[in-house]
N, C-alpha and C positions, 0 to 999 in steps of 0.2 A: 313391135314385139319381135323377139328373136325367131328365127326359123326353127321349127320343132324337129325336122328331119336332119340328122347329122351322119357323117360317114364314120366308119369303124375306126378311122385314124384320129378322130376327135379325142382330145385329152379328157381325163376325168374332171378336171376343173371346168372345161367348157361345157361338158355334159351336165355337171352340177349347176352351173350358172343358167343354162337353158331350162332345166327342171325348176329351179327356183323362180324364174321369171314367168314361164308359160304354164307350169303345173304338170307338164308331161314332156317327154322327149323320146324320140325313136332313133335308134342307132342301126343304120342299114348295113348289112354284111357283117354283123357281129359274129355270127356263126358261119364257118366255111361250108361249102356244099357237102363235104365229107361229114362234118359234124351234124348237119341237118339229116343226112342219110342215116347216121347212127341213131338219131332220135326216132326217125321213122321205123327203123328196125326194132327198137325198144318198144315203141307203140304197138307194132304188129305182134310182137311176142307177148305183150301184156294182154292184148285182146284174146289171143289164142289160149293163154293160160287162165284167163278169167280175172287176172289182177286188175285190168282196166275194163270199164263198162262203156259201151257205145250203143246209141240208139238212132235209128233213122228219123224218129218222130218226136224225141224229147231230149233235153239236155241232161244227160246222166250225171249223177254226183260221183266224182272221183277225187275225194280229198285224201290227204296224207300220201300223196303220190310218190314221195321220196322213198317210201317203204315198199312200193309196188315194183320198182325196177332200179337196179343199181345205176343205170345211166342217168336217171332223173336225180338220184342222190348226189352224183358227182357234180351235176350242174348247179345245185343249190349252193355249193361251196367253191365254185369256179373262181379262181383268183381275179380274173378280169372283171367278172360280174360283181364280186364282193368289193373290189376297189372302187367301183362307181357308187355303190351304196354308202361306203365309208366316206367318200368325198362329199356326199349330200348330208349325212348325219353328223359327220365329224366326231364320231364316238363308236363304241362297240356295237355289235349287231346281234339280234336274236331273230329267230323265225317265228312268225305268228300263225301262218298256215300255208299249205301248198295244195294246189289242185290242177288237174288236167281238165280242160274245158273244150268240148267239141260241140259245134253247132249241128243240130239234126239237118240233114240235107233235103228232107222232104217238106220242110217248113216248120214254123214254130221256133222256139229258142230265142225269141226276142227279149232283150233286156231293157227295161224302162230306164228313164233318166234316174241316176242315183249317184251317191257318194259311197265310198267303202267304209268310212269312219263309223257311221251309225250302226253298221252291222256288228262291229266289235269295238266299241268306244274304249279309248285309252287315256292315260293321264296327260299326254301331249300329242302333237301331231307329227312326230318323226316316225311315220308309218307310210310305207309305199309298196306298190306292187311292181315287180319286175316280171315281164311277160316275154316268153320265147315263142316265136311264130314258127310253127311247123309247115305252114302253107302260105302261099300268096294270099293277101287279104285285100278286098275291095268292097264297095257297097253291095255288090251282088251276092257275096257270100258272107254277109253279116259282119263287116269290119266295124270296129269300135269308133264312135264319134266322141270327141271331147270339146268342151267349151274352154278355149284358152283363157287363162287368168282366173278361172273359177275356183282355184284352190284358195283364193283370198276371200271368198264369200263366207268362210266359216261353215259351221254345221247347218245344213238345211233340214227341215222337218221331213221325217219319213214315217209319220204317224197320221192316222185319221182322227176324227173328232172324238172317237171313243177311247183313244189311246192305243189302238191296235197297230202293230208294226206292219207297214204296207209293202215292204221289199222294194221300195222306190220312193222318189221324192213325192211329197203330198200334192204339190202343184205341178203336174206334168205339163200343163199348157204353158205355164210361165217358163219352165225349163226349155221347152221347144222354141221359145221366142229368142233365146240367146243365139248369137252367131257361133256355129260349131264347125269343126273340121273333121273330115273322114280320114282315118289313118289307113290310107292305101299304101301298103308296104309289101315287100317280097318276103318269102320264106327266109329264115335266118336272121330276121330283124329281132332286136330286143327293144322293148319299150319300158320306160319307168314312169309311173304316174303317182301323184300325191294322193293321200287318203281323202282330201276334200275336193279333188278334181271331179267335176261333173261330167258323167259319161253315160252312153247308152249304145245299144247295137240292135240292128234289125235282124230279120230272119233271112235264111239263105233262099235266093231265088234262082241261082245258077246251077244247082246240083253239085257244086264243088264243095269240098270239105273246108272247114275253118277250125283248125286245132291249135290250142294254146296250152303252154305249161306256165302256170302262174305261181310265183313265189312272193308271199306277203312278208316283207321284212320290217322290223321295228328297231329303234335304238334300244340298247340294253337297259336304259333307265326309263323306258316307256312301258308302263304296266297296264295290262288289260283290266277294265272295270266291269264289263258285262259282255254278253254274247257267247257264242259257242267256243269251246276249247277242243282242239284236236290233239292227237297223239304227239304231233310235232311241235305244238305250241310251246314256246320258250326254249326250243333247242338252240344251243349256242352256235353261232356262226363265226363271230369274231369277238372274243372276250377281252376287254381292256381294263376292267375294274373288278377286283375280287370282292368288293363290298357292294351288295345289291341295294340300289336306290331307286326311288320313284321321283321323276321330275314332272312338275305340273305346268300348265300353260302360263302361269304368271312367273315362272322361274323358281318357285319354291321347290326345294329338294328335301326329301325325308329318307332316312335309312330304314330298310326293311329287314325283318327277321326272316330272311330267306323267302321261299315261295309260300303262297297261301296253302295251308294244310287243312283239308276238310275232315277233321278227326271223326266226327259223328255222322258224316254223310248228309249233312243238312243242305248242301249245295248240289247234290246229285239231281240230274233231271228226272222227270217222271218216267222217261223212257230212255234207257241206256243205248248209246250208239255202239255198234260193233267196233272193235279195235283192229285196225289194219296190222298193227304190230303183232297182234296175237294170231295173225293168219287169215283174217277175214278181208276179202276184197270188196264185198258189197256194202253199200250204204243202206241205211234204213229207207225203204220205199216211201216216197212222199215227204221225207224230212228235208226242210229247206233251212239249214243252219247258216249258210254262208251267203255272200253277195252273189248276184246272178252272173256277173262277168260279161 
C-alpha cells in the first residue's frame, strides 16, 4: 500500500492516487510557518472575542467556523487546497460543514471508532474532510488513528439494537482489531480523508494542545439525505455545472429543482440551533449534531 505521508511538493495527481488507495493522505509542510502563525493569531483573537469556544475539560462545539474569523474563511477557498479536492472528485465542489476542533488538555475528548458518512449521509461517497493542523500531533496529544483501506468497507453500523444513533461504530471491539496507524504529523500538515475511512482518537495525556480546522467538502452533485445542516452547508466552493443534479451510488443521476425548500417548516428541528451568520458564536449546550472528529 502507498505511503500515506507525502511532501508538500507532491502533485495533486499523486495525492489523489494515495487518497484513493489508502483512504487518507497527509501532506507535510502544506502550510508555511508564517501561515501557521497567522492561524494561531486568528485562533487567539477568536477566543478573546468569544467567536471561538475552548474548554480544558470538554471538546467544545465550534461549527460554521468560516464565519467566525476571516482567516478561516480564506483557507476554505485556498486554491492549493481546492485543487487537491478537485483532483479527487473530478467535478465541482460544495461545502458540507466546517468546524474548529480542540482537544481538552486535562483529559477527555476521546473519539470512538467511527466513519463520517453516517453522521450526514449523502447520495454518493464523494465526501471528504480536509484538516489543517495548528499543532504537532502524536499519540500523547490525541492524534487521529486511521485504518488503511477501510474506505472500501462501505457504511458500517452506527446504531444500537433500538435504532438509536450511537455516535460511533456499533462494534467498537471489531474496529479496534483492525491494524491502524497513528497520524504523527507536525503543525502545518493538511490531511484528507474519505467519508468511509475508519478513524478514532484518544484523549490528551501530555498537556499539549491538539487543534484542528476541518473542512468537510462534497462533490456538487452529492446531495445530503439526513443529518444536521449548518449555515455553511451547500456553500459553493468551485461551481462547474449550472444545473443542480444528484448522483447516486449506482451512477443514476437526476435533475433537481434547486435546493430543498421547507415551505411549511415541517423539517425544522424541535430545537433551533443558533445561527453564527446572525452573530451567535455559541452552539447549543449539549447538542451533538456532528461527528466527534
